[in-house]
Structures are given as C-alpha cells and as structure tokens.
DSSP file (Angstrom, degrees, kcal/mol; ACC not computed):
  #  RESIDUE AA STRUCTURE BP1 BP2  ACC     N-H-->O    O-->H-N    N-H-->O    O-->H-N    TCO  KAPPA ALPHA  PHI   PSI    X-CA   Y-CA   Z-CA
    1    1 A M     >        0   0    0      0, 0.0     4,-2.1     0, 0.0     5,-0.2   0.000 360.0 360.0 360.0 -44.5   -7.1  107.5  -71.5
    2    2 A F  H  >  +     0   0    0      1,-0.2     4,-2.4     2,-0.2     5,-0.2   0.898 360.0  54.2 -60.1 -39.7   -9.2  110.3  -70.0
    3    3 A H  H  > S+     0   0    0      1,-0.2     4,-2.3     2,-0.2    -1,-0.2   0.893 107.1  50.7 -61.3 -41.0   -6.3  112.7  -70.6
    4    4 A L  H  > S+     0   0    0      1,-0.2     4,-2.3     2,-0.2    -1,-0.2   0.894 110.5  49.2 -65.2 -40.8   -6.2  111.7  -74.3
    5    5 A L  H  X S+     0   0    0     -4,-2.1     4,-2.5     2,-0.2    -2,-0.2   0.894 110.6  50.5 -64.9 -40.4   -9.9  112.3  -74.7
    6    6 A A  H  X S+     0   0    0     -4,-2.4     4,-2.4     2,-0.2    -2,-0.2   0.907 111.8  47.1 -64.9 -42.4   -9.6  115.7  -73.0
    7    7 A V  H  X S+     0   0    0     -4,-2.3     4,-2.5     2,-0.2    -2,-0.2   0.915 112.7  49.7 -65.2 -42.7   -6.8  116.8  -75.3
    8    8 A T  H  X S+     0   0    0     -4,-2.3     4,-2.5     1,-0.2    -2,-0.2   0.912 111.0  49.6 -62.8 -42.7   -8.7  115.5  -78.4
    9    9 A F  H  X S+     0   0    0     -4,-2.5     4,-2.3     2,-0.2    -2,-0.2   0.918 111.5  48.3 -62.6 -44.3  -11.8  117.4  -77.3
   10   10 A C  H  X S+     0   0    0     -4,-2.4     4,-2.5     2,-0.2    -2,-0.2   0.908 112.0  49.6 -62.8 -42.3   -9.8  120.7  -76.8
   11   11 A F  H  X S+     0   0    0     -4,-2.5     4,-2.7     1,-0.2    -1,-0.2   0.919 110.0  51.3 -61.8 -43.0   -8.2  120.2  -80.2
   12   12 A F  H  X S+     0   0    0     -4,-2.5     4,-2.4     2,-0.2    -2,-0.2   0.908 110.1  48.7 -61.5 -43.2  -11.6  119.7  -81.7
   13   13 A K  H  X S+     0   0    0     -4,-2.3     4,-2.2     2,-0.2    -1,-0.2   0.916 113.1  47.5 -63.0 -44.0  -13.0  122.9  -80.1
   14   14 A L  H  X S+     0   0    0     -4,-2.5     4,-2.4     2,-0.2    -2,-0.2   0.908 111.3  51.1 -63.2 -41.8   -9.9  124.9  -81.3
   15   15 A F  H  X S+     0   0    0     -4,-2.7     4,-2.4     2,-0.2    -2,-0.2   0.920 110.9  47.9 -62.9 -44.6  -10.2  123.5  -84.8
   16   16 A N  H  X S+     0   0    0     -4,-2.4     4,-2.6     1,-0.2    -1,-0.2   0.899 111.1  51.2 -62.2 -40.7  -13.9  124.4  -85.0
   17   17 A K  H  X S+     0   0    0     -4,-2.2     4,-2.5     2,-0.2    -2,-0.2   0.900 109.9  50.3 -63.6 -40.5  -13.2  127.9  -83.8
   18   18 A L  H  X S+     0   0    0     -4,-2.4     4,-2.4     2,-0.2    -2,-0.2   0.918 111.4  47.8 -63.2 -44.4  -10.5  128.3  -86.4
   19   19 A I  H  X S+     0   0    0     -4,-2.4     4,-2.4     2,-0.2    -2,-0.2   0.920 112.3  49.3 -63.7 -43.5  -12.8  127.1  -89.2
   20   20 A L  H  X S+     0   0    0     -4,-2.6     4,-2.5     2,-0.2    -2,-0.2   0.902 110.7  50.6 -62.3 -41.9  -15.6  129.4  -88.0
   21   21 A T  H  X S+     0   0    0     -4,-2.5     4,-2.4     1,-0.2    -1,-0.2   0.915 111.1  48.2 -62.3 -43.7  -13.2  132.4  -87.8
   22   22 A Q  H  X S+     0   0    0     -4,-2.4     4,-2.3     2,-0.2    -2,-0.2   0.893 111.2  51.3 -64.0 -39.6  -12.0  131.7  -91.4
   23   23 A Y  H  X S+     0   0    0     -4,-2.4     4,-2.2     2,-0.2    -2,-0.2   0.921 110.6  47.4 -63.8 -45.1  -15.6  131.4  -92.6
   24   24 A I  H  X S+     0   0    0     -4,-2.5     4,-2.1     1,-0.2    -2,-0.2   0.909 111.8  51.1 -62.9 -42.1  -16.5  134.8  -91.0
   25   25 A H  H  X S+     0   0    0     -4,-2.4     4,-2.5     1,-0.2    -2,-0.2   0.905 108.9  51.8 -60.9 -41.4  -13.4  136.3  -92.5
   26   26 A L  H  X S+     0   0    0     -4,-2.3     4,-2.5     1,-0.2    -2,-0.2   0.896 108.6  50.6 -62.8 -41.5  -14.4  134.9  -95.9
   27   27 A E  H  X S+     0   0    0     -4,-2.2     4,-2.3     2,-0.2    -1,-0.2   0.902 110.8  49.0 -63.1 -41.2  -17.9  136.4  -95.6
   28   28 A I  H  X S+     0   0    0     -4,-2.1     4,-2.2     2,-0.2    -2,-0.2   0.934 112.6  47.1 -64.0 -46.5  -16.4  139.8  -94.7
   29   29 A V  H  X S+     0   0    0     -4,-2.5     4,-2.2     1,-0.2    -2,-0.2   0.904 111.5  51.7 -62.3 -41.7  -14.0  139.7  -97.7
   30   30 A T  H  X S+     0   0    0     -4,-2.5     4,-2.3     1,-0.2    -1,-0.2   0.912 109.3  50.0 -62.2 -43.1  -16.8  138.6 -100.0
   31   31 A D  H  X S+     0   0    0     -4,-2.3     4,-2.2     1,-0.2    -1,-0.2   0.894 109.7  51.4 -61.9 -40.1  -19.0  141.6  -98.8
   32   32 A E  H  X S+     0   0    0     -4,-2.2     4,-2.3     2,-0.2    -2,-0.2   0.898 109.5  49.7 -64.1 -40.2  -16.1  144.0  -99.5
   33   33 A I  H  X S+     0   0    0     -4,-2.2     4,-2.5     2,-0.2    -2,-0.2   0.916 109.7  51.3 -64.6 -42.6  -15.7  142.7 -103.0
   34   34 A K  H  X S+     0   0    0     -4,-2.3     4,-2.3     1,-0.2    -2,-0.2   0.899 109.9  50.1 -61.3 -40.5  -19.4  143.0 -103.7
   35   35 A K  H  X S+     0   0    0     -4,-2.2     4,-1.7     2,-0.2    -1,-0.2   0.925 111.8  47.3 -64.0 -44.1  -19.3  146.7 -102.5
   36   36 A K  H  X S+     0   0    0     -4,-2.3     4,-1.7     1,-0.2    -2,-0.2   0.894 111.5  51.5 -63.6 -39.6  -16.3  147.5 -104.7
   37   37 A K  H  X S+     0   0    0     -4,-2.5     4,-2.2     1,-0.2    -1,-0.2   0.899 108.1  51.1 -64.1 -41.3  -18.0  145.8 -107.7
   38   38 A S  H  X S+     0   0    0     -4,-2.3     4,-2.4     1,-0.2    -1,-0.2   0.845 106.2  55.6 -67.6 -31.2  -21.2  147.8 -107.2
   39   39 A K  H  X S+     0   0    0     -4,-1.7     4,-1.3     2,-0.2    -1,-0.2   0.900 108.8  47.5 -65.1 -39.1  -19.1  151.0 -107.0
   40   40 A I  H  < S+     0   0    0     -4,-1.7    -2,-0.2     2,-0.2    -1,-0.2   0.907 112.4  49.5 -67.1 -40.7  -17.6  150.2 -110.4
   41   41 A T  H  < S+     0   0    0     -4,-2.2    -2,-0.2     1,-0.2    -1,-0.2   0.894 113.6  45.8 -64.5 -40.0  -21.1  149.4 -111.8
   42   42 A D  H  < S+     0   0    0     -4,-2.4    -1,-0.2    -5,-0.2    -2,-0.2   0.712  89.2 104.7 -76.9 -19.8  -22.5  152.6 -110.5
   43   43 A A  S  < S-     0   0    0     -4,-1.3     2,-0.4    -5,-0.2    -3,-0.0  -0.408  71.6-131.3 -66.9 131.7  -19.6  154.7 -111.8
   44   44 A S        -     0   0    0     -2,-0.1     2,-0.4     2,-0.0    -1,-0.1  -0.667  29.6-176.6 -82.8 138.1  -20.5  156.7 -114.9
   45   45 A C        -     0   0    0     -2,-0.4     2,-0.6    91,-0.0    93,-0.1  -0.992  23.4-136.5-135.6 142.3  -17.9  156.3 -117.6
   46   46 A T        -     0   0    0     91,-0.4    91,-3.2    -2,-0.4     2,-0.1  -0.873  30.1-126.6 -97.6 128.2  -17.7  157.9 -121.0
   47   47 A F  B     -A  136   0A   0     -2,-0.6    89,-0.3    89,-0.2    69,-0.1  -0.388  24.5-105.5 -73.5 149.0  -16.7  155.5 -123.7
   48   48 A K        -     0   0    0     87,-2.9    67,-0.3    -2,-0.1    68,-0.3  -0.300  37.9-112.8 -64.0 156.3  -13.8  156.1 -125.9
   49   49 A H  S    S+     0   0    0     66,-0.1     2,-0.1    65,-0.1    -1,-0.1  -0.663  73.9  16.6 -91.4 150.9  -14.6  157.1 -129.5
   50   50 A G  S    S-     0   0    0     -2,-0.3    65,-1.5     2,-0.0    66,-0.3  -0.463  98.8 -38.5  93.3-162.5  -13.8  154.9 -132.5
   51   51 A C        -     0   0    0     63,-0.2    63,-0.2    -2,-0.1    -2,-0.1  -0.771  62.5 -97.8-106.6 147.6  -13.0  151.2 -132.7
   52   52 A P        -     0   0    0      0, 0.0     2,-0.1     0, 0.0    -1,-0.1  -0.341  42.2-117.0 -62.0 142.4  -10.9  149.1 -130.4
   53   53 A A     >  -     0   0    0      1,-0.1     4,-2.1    -2,-0.0     3,-0.3  -0.394  21.4-112.2 -77.2 157.6   -7.3  148.6 -131.5
   54   54 A N  H  > S+     0   0    0      1,-0.2     4,-2.4     2,-0.2     5,-0.2   0.881 117.9  56.0 -56.4 -40.6   -5.9  145.2 -132.3
   55   55 A S  H  > S+     0   0    0      1,-0.2     4,-1.8     2,-0.2    -1,-0.2   0.881 107.6  48.5 -63.1 -37.2   -3.6  145.3 -129.3
   56   56 A E  H  > S+     0   0    0     -3,-0.3     4,-2.6     2,-0.2    -1,-0.2   0.893 110.7  50.6 -68.5 -39.5   -6.6  146.0 -127.0
   57   57 A L  H  X S+     0   0    0     -4,-2.1     4,-2.3     2,-0.2    -2,-0.2   0.866 107.9  53.7 -67.0 -35.3   -8.6  143.1 -128.5
   58   58 A N  H  X S+     0   0    0     -4,-2.4     4,-1.4     2,-0.2    -1,-0.2   0.932 112.0  44.2 -61.5 -45.7   -5.6  140.8 -128.0
   59   59 A L  H  X S+     0   0    0     -4,-1.8     4,-1.3     1,-0.2    -2,-0.2   0.891 112.6  51.5 -67.4 -39.5   -5.4  141.7 -124.3
   60   60 A L  H  X S+     0   0    0     -4,-2.6     4,-1.3     1,-0.2     3,-0.3   0.899 105.2  56.4 -64.6 -39.3   -9.2  141.4 -123.9
   61   61 A A  H  < S+     0   0    0     -4,-2.3     3,-0.3     1,-0.2    -1,-0.2   0.880 104.7  53.6 -59.4 -37.9   -9.1  137.9 -125.5
   62   62 A L  H >< S+     0   0    0     -4,-1.4     3,-0.5     1,-0.2    -1,-0.2   0.858 112.8  43.3 -63.7 -34.6   -6.6  136.8 -122.8
   63   63 A E  H 3< S+     0   0    0     -4,-1.3    -1,-0.2    -3,-0.3     3,-0.2   0.600 112.8  51.8 -88.8 -11.4   -9.0  138.0 -120.1
   64   64 A M  T 3X  +     0   0    0     -4,-1.3     4,-0.5    -3,-0.3     3,-0.4   0.074  66.8 118.8-112.7  24.0  -12.2  136.6 -121.6
   65   65 A V  T <4 S+     0   0    0     -3,-0.5     3,-0.5     1,-0.2     4,-0.2   0.853  79.5  46.3 -61.4 -34.2  -11.1  133.0 -122.2
   66   66 A A  T  4 S+     0   0    0     -3,-0.2    -1,-0.2     1,-0.2     3,-0.2   0.784 124.1  31.6 -77.9 -26.2  -13.8  131.6 -119.9
   67   67 A E  T  > S+     0   0    0     -3,-0.4     4,-2.5     1,-0.1     5,-0.2   0.093  77.9 119.3-119.0  22.6  -16.7  133.7 -121.3
   68   68 A W  H  X S+     0   0    0     -4,-0.5     4,-2.1    -3,-0.5    -1,-0.1   0.851  78.0  49.5 -63.7 -34.2  -15.7  134.2 -124.9
   69   69 A K  H  > S+     0   0    0      2,-0.2     4,-2.2    -4,-0.2    -1,-0.2   0.922 111.6  48.0 -70.2 -42.4  -18.9  132.5 -126.2
   70   70 A M  H  > S+     0   0    0      1,-0.2     4,-2.2     2,-0.2    -2,-0.2   0.909 112.4  49.4 -63.5 -41.1  -21.2  134.6 -124.0
   71   71 A L  H  X S+     0   0    0     -4,-2.5     4,-2.1     1,-0.2    -1,-0.2   0.911 108.8  53.6 -64.0 -40.6  -19.4  137.8 -125.0
   72   72 A G  H  <>S+     0   0    0     -4,-2.1     5,-2.7    -5,-0.2     4,-0.4   0.906 108.7  48.7 -59.1 -42.6  -19.7  136.8 -128.7
   73   73 A R  H ><5S+     0   0    0     -4,-2.2     3,-1.1     1,-0.2    -1,-0.2   0.912 110.6  50.9 -64.4 -41.4  -23.5  136.3 -128.3
   74   74 A Q  H 3<5S+     0   0    0     -4,-2.2    -1,-0.2     1,-0.3    -2,-0.2   0.842 109.5  51.2 -64.0 -32.6  -23.8  139.7 -126.6
   75   75 A L  T 3<5S-     0   0    0     -4,-2.1    -1,-0.3    -5,-0.2    -2,-0.2   0.503 119.8-110.1 -83.8  -3.6  -21.8  141.3 -129.4
   76   76 A G  T < 5 +     0   0    0     -3,-1.1    -3,-0.2    -4,-0.4    -2,-0.1   0.677  58.7 160.5  84.9  17.6  -24.2  139.7 -132.0
   77   77 A V      < -     0   0    0     -5,-2.7    -1,-0.3    -6,-0.2     5,-0.1  -0.585  51.0-102.6 -69.1 130.7  -21.7  137.2 -133.4
   78   78 A P    >>  -     0   0    0      0, 0.0     4,-2.0     0, 0.0     3,-0.6  -0.228  19.8-127.1 -58.2 142.7  -23.8  134.6 -135.2
   79   79 A T  H 3> S+     0   0    0      1,-0.3     4,-2.9     2,-0.2     5,-0.2   0.847 110.1  60.0 -58.6 -35.0  -24.2  131.3 -133.3
   80   80 A S  H 3> S+     0   0    0      1,-0.2     4,-2.0     2,-0.2    -1,-0.3   0.886 105.8  47.5 -61.8 -38.0  -22.9  129.4 -136.4
   81   81 A K  H <> S+     0   0    0     -3,-0.6     4,-2.4     2,-0.2    -2,-0.2   0.902 111.7  49.9 -69.6 -41.1  -19.6  131.4 -136.2
   82   82 A I  H  X S+     0   0    0     -4,-2.0     4,-2.2     2,-0.2    -2,-0.2   0.923 112.3  47.6 -62.2 -44.3  -19.3  130.7 -132.5
   83   83 A N  H  X S+     0   0    0     -4,-2.9     4,-2.4     2,-0.2    -1,-0.2   0.887 110.3  52.7 -64.3 -38.6  -19.9  127.0 -133.1
   84   84 A E  H  X S+     0   0    0     -4,-2.0     4,-2.3    -5,-0.2    -2,-0.2   0.923 110.1  47.4 -62.3 -44.6  -17.4  127.0 -135.9
   85   85 A L  H  < S+     0   0    0     -4,-2.4    -1,-0.2     1,-0.2    -2,-0.2   0.884 111.5  51.9 -63.2 -38.5  -14.8  128.5 -133.7
   86   86 A Q  H  < S+     0   0    0     -4,-2.2    -2,-0.2     1,-0.2    -1,-0.2   0.909 115.6  40.0 -64.6 -42.4  -15.6  126.0 -131.0
   87   87 A R  H  < S+     0   0    0     -4,-2.4     2,-1.0    -5,-0.1    -2,-0.2   0.812  92.3  93.3 -77.0 -31.3  -15.2  123.0 -133.3
   88   88 A D     X  +     0   0    0     -4,-2.3     4,-0.5    -5,-0.2    -1,-0.1  -0.501  39.3 162.5 -74.9 101.0  -12.2  124.2 -135.3
   89   89 A N  T  4  +     0   0    0     -2,-1.0    -1,-0.2     2,-0.1     4,-0.1   0.429  68.2  59.9 -96.2  -0.7   -9.2  122.7 -133.5
   90   90 A V  T  4 S+     0   0    0      2,-0.1     3,-0.5     3,-0.1    -1,-0.1   0.922 116.9  23.7 -89.8 -58.8   -6.8  123.3 -136.5
   91   91 A N  T  4 S+     0   0    0      1,-0.3     2,-0.3     2,-0.1     3,-0.2   0.816 136.6  34.4 -77.5 -30.3   -6.9  127.0 -137.0
   92   92 A F     <  +     0   0    0     -4,-0.5    -1,-0.3     1,-0.1    -2,-0.1  -0.608  68.2 151.7-124.8  70.4   -8.0  127.8 -133.4
   93   93 A C        +     0   0    0     -3,-0.5     2,-0.3    -2,-0.3    -1,-0.1   0.785  60.1  59.7 -75.9 -26.6   -6.3  125.2 -131.2
   94   94 A G  S  > S-     0   0    0     -3,-0.2     4,-1.7     1,-0.1     5,-0.1  -0.728  82.6-125.2-104.6 154.2   -6.1  127.4 -128.1
   95   95 A I  H  > S+     0   0    0     -2,-0.3     4,-2.3     1,-0.2     5,-0.2   0.835 112.6  55.6 -64.5 -33.3   -8.9  129.0 -126.2
   96   96 A V  H  > S+     0   0    0      1,-0.2     4,-2.6     2,-0.2    -1,-0.2   0.895 105.6  52.6 -66.2 -38.3   -7.3  132.4 -126.5
   97   97 A D  H  > S+     0   0    0      2,-0.2     4,-2.6     1,-0.2    -2,-0.2   0.873 108.7  50.3 -63.0 -36.6   -7.3  131.9 -130.3
   98   98 A K  H  X S+     0   0    0     -4,-1.7     4,-2.2     2,-0.2    -2,-0.2   0.914 110.9  48.3 -67.9 -42.4  -11.0  131.1 -130.1
   99   99 A A  H  X S+     0   0    0     -4,-2.3     4,-2.0     2,-0.2    -2,-0.2   0.917 114.1  46.4 -63.0 -42.4  -11.7  134.2 -128.1
  100  100 A R  H  X S+     0   0    0     -4,-2.6     4,-2.4     2,-0.2    -2,-0.2   0.890 110.0  54.0 -68.0 -38.6   -9.7  136.3 -130.5
  101  101 A G  H  X S+     0   0    0     -4,-2.6     4,-2.3     2,-0.2    -1,-0.2   0.884 107.9  50.7 -61.2 -38.5  -11.4  134.7 -133.5
  102  102 A M  H  X S+     0   0    0     -4,-2.2     4,-2.2     2,-0.2    -1,-0.2   0.914 110.0  49.1 -65.2 -42.7  -14.7  135.6 -132.0
  103  103 A L  H  X S+     0   0    0     -4,-2.0     4,-2.5     1,-0.2    -2,-0.2   0.876 110.7  51.1 -65.1 -36.1  -13.6  139.3 -131.5
  104  104 A D  H  X S+     0   0    0     -4,-2.4     4,-2.4     2,-0.2    -2,-0.2   0.904 108.3  52.0 -64.2 -41.4  -12.4  139.3 -135.1
  105  105 A A  H  < S+     0   0    0     -4,-2.3     4,-0.3     2,-0.2    -2,-0.2   0.897 111.7  46.7 -62.3 -40.0  -15.8  138.0 -136.3
  106  106 A W  H >< S+     0   0    0     -4,-2.2     3,-1.1     1,-0.2     5,-0.3   0.921 112.6  49.9 -65.0 -43.6  -17.5  140.8 -134.4
  107  107 A Y  H 3< S+     0   0    0     -4,-2.5     3,-0.5     1,-0.2    -2,-0.2   0.863 115.4  42.6 -63.3 -37.3  -15.0  143.3 -135.8
  108  108 A D  T 3< S+     0   0    0     -4,-2.4    -1,-0.2     1,-0.2    -2,-0.2   0.336  83.2 104.8 -92.3   6.3  -15.6  142.1 -139.4
  109  109 A K  S <  S-     0   0    0     -3,-1.1    -1,-0.2    -4,-0.3    -2,-0.1   0.680  93.9-110.5 -65.4 -19.6  -19.4  141.8 -139.0
  110  110 A G  S    S+     0   0    0      1,-0.5     2,-0.2    -3,-0.5    -1,-0.1   0.036  87.7  99.7 111.5 -27.5  -20.1  144.9 -141.0
  111  111 A E  S    S-     0   0    0     -5,-0.3    -1,-0.5     1,-0.1    -2,-0.1  -0.522  90.5 -90.2 -86.3 161.7  -21.4  147.1 -138.2
  112  112 A C        -     0   0    0     -2,-0.2     2,-1.5    -3,-0.1     5,-0.1  -0.615  36.2-143.4 -74.1 114.2  -19.1  149.6 -136.6
  113  113 A P        +     0   0    0      0, 0.0     2,-0.1     0, 0.0    -1,-0.1  -0.606  33.6 178.4 -80.7  89.8  -17.4  147.8 -133.7
  114  114 A T     >  -     0   0    0     -2,-1.5     4,-2.1   -63,-0.2   -63,-0.2  -0.438  44.4-116.5 -94.3 164.1  -17.3  150.7 -131.2
  115  115 A Y  H  > S+     0   0    0    -65,-1.5     4,-3.2   -67,-0.3     5,-0.2   0.855 115.7  58.1 -61.0 -35.8  -16.0  150.9 -127.6
  116  116 A A  H  > S+     0   0    0    -68,-0.3     4,-2.3   -66,-0.3    -1,-0.2   0.912 106.9  45.8 -64.4 -42.9  -19.6  151.7 -126.6
  117  117 A V  H  > S+     0   0    0      2,-0.2     4,-2.1     1,-0.2    -1,-0.2   0.930 116.2  45.8 -65.2 -45.5  -20.9  148.4 -128.0
  118  118 A L  H  X S+     0   0    0     -4,-2.1     4,-2.5     2,-0.2    -2,-0.2   0.917 113.3  49.7 -63.4 -44.5  -18.1  146.4 -126.5
  119  119 A G  H  X S+     0   0    0     -4,-3.2     4,-2.6     1,-0.2    -2,-0.2   0.896 110.3  49.9 -62.0 -41.9  -18.4  148.2 -123.1
  120  120 A A  H  X S+     0   0    0     -4,-2.3     4,-2.2    -5,-0.2    -1,-0.2   0.896 111.2  49.7 -64.4 -39.9  -22.2  147.5 -123.0
  121  121 A A  H  X S+     0   0    0     -4,-2.1     4,-1.0     2,-0.2    -2,-0.2   0.918 112.0  47.5 -65.2 -43.4  -21.6  143.8 -123.8
  122  122 A L  H ><>S+     0   0    0     -4,-2.5     5,-2.7     1,-0.2     3,-0.6   0.916 111.9  50.5 -63.9 -43.1  -19.0  143.5 -121.1
  123  123 A N  H ><5S+     0   0    0     -4,-2.6     3,-1.7     1,-0.2    -1,-0.2   0.891 105.1  56.5 -61.0 -40.2  -21.2  145.3 -118.5
  124  124 A S  H 3<5S+     0   0    0     -4,-2.2    -1,-0.2     1,-0.3    -2,-0.2   0.766 107.3  49.8 -66.0 -23.4  -24.1  143.0 -119.4
  125  125 A L  T <<5S-     0   0    0     -4,-1.0    -1,-0.3    -3,-0.6    -2,-0.2   0.391 122.0-107.4 -91.5   2.5  -21.9  140.0 -118.5
  126  126 A G  T < 5S+     0   0    0     -3,-1.7     2,-0.9    -4,-0.2     3,-0.3   0.653  82.2 130.2  80.9  15.3  -20.9  141.6 -115.2
  127  127 A K     >< +     0   0    0     -5,-2.7     4,-2.0     1,-0.2     5,-0.1  -0.434  18.5 147.9 -98.1  57.6  -17.4  142.4 -116.5
  128  128 A C  H  >  +     0   0    0     -2,-0.9     4,-2.4     1,-0.2     5,-0.2   0.866  67.2  54.2 -63.7 -39.1  -17.5  146.0 -115.3
  129  129 A R  H  > S+     0   0    0     -3,-0.3     4,-2.7     1,-0.2    -1,-0.2   0.897 109.5  47.8 -64.7 -39.0  -13.8  146.2 -114.6
  130  130 A L  H  > S+     0   0    0      2,-0.2     4,-2.6     1,-0.2     5,-0.4   0.882 109.6  53.7 -68.5 -36.6  -13.0  145.0 -118.1
  131  131 A A  H  X>S+     0   0    0     -4,-2.0     4,-2.2     2,-0.2     5,-0.6   0.924 113.6  42.4 -61.6 -43.7  -15.4  147.5 -119.6
  132  132 A V  H  X5S+     0   0    0     -4,-2.4     4,-0.9     3,-0.2    -2,-0.2   0.919 115.0  51.3 -67.2 -43.3  -13.7  150.4 -117.7
  133  133 A K  H  <5S+     0   0    0     -4,-2.7    -2,-0.2    -5,-0.2    -1,-0.2   0.893 126.0  20.6 -63.0 -42.1  -10.3  149.0 -118.4
  134  134 A Y  H  <5S+     0   0    0     -4,-2.6    -2,-0.2    -5,-0.1    -1,-0.2   0.718 131.7  32.3-103.0 -23.5  -10.7  148.7 -122.2
  135  135 A C  H  <5S+     0   0    0     -4,-2.2   -87,-2.9    -5,-0.4     2,-0.3   0.616  96.0  81.4-116.2 -14.7  -13.6  151.0 -123.2
  136  136 A C  B  <<S-A   47   0A   0     -4,-0.9     2,-0.6    -5,-0.6   -89,-0.2  -0.672  73.7-118.2-102.6 149.7  -13.8  154.0 -120.9
  137  137 A N              0   0    0    -91,-3.2   -91,-0.4    -2,-0.3    -3,-0.0  -0.735 360.0 360.0 -77.0 122.0  -11.9  157.3 -120.9
  138  138 A I              0   0    0     -2,-0.6    -1,-0.2    -5,-0.1    -5,-0.0   0.384 360.0 360.0-113.3 360.0  -10.1  157.3 -117.7
C-alpha cells in the first residue's frame, strides 16, 4: 500500500511540474506574440491609392467573419444596415455573405472607400496585420 502511495505521489509531482512547464511556455509564447504585434503596430506604412478591389474585399470578408459588425461600425455603415444584414437569412445566409454585404454597403455609401479609411478602421480594431496585408504598399 505504501508503495502505491509513493508512486501516486511521484506521478502527481511530475504531472504538476509538466503543467507548470507548459504554463511558463505559454506565457513566453504569448509575450513573443505581443512583441511581434507591437512591431506591426509601430511600423509605418503608406496606404495604397484608390479603392480596394472586389477580390480584396472578398478575401477580407473571409478573414473578418467574427468582427464584421465592429468593422462596419468603424467604417460608418449605418446601424440599420448592419442590423438588416444580421436579420436577413435569405439573401445573406452565411456569415461571410454578411461580412461581404457590410463591405458592399460601405463601398456604396457615397463616400470614397479608400485603402486609408479601411486601413485605419482595421487598425482601430487591432487588426494591424490585415491592415498591412490589404491596405499598405509593401
């Protein structure tokens, strides 16, 4: 019986050490990601001239499915249009379609939909990599 308790105790100590090691590794990786993110935020980028192409907006819609409403608000899409896209399950049955519909609403709003406006909106949401990917001259 004592032998079984000793083995269980040793296993418990090893298991705790493994969990602690994984936690420390996770903290290190998280710190590295934060440093890389801040480098992207600090990097100066010159925005492309003109309006984003349809193909770029299609790709951006795929990457912004979780934040499409927040991006719409940042771009000045009326809340009524965002709510309409959210409710409309016939024309916009998929979340990507809703994101693309929001980008179309921004594009058709009457103001010039420039890379600079889109990039600033993405940056304000913390989507610096997407701003660089779609809006900056690289």
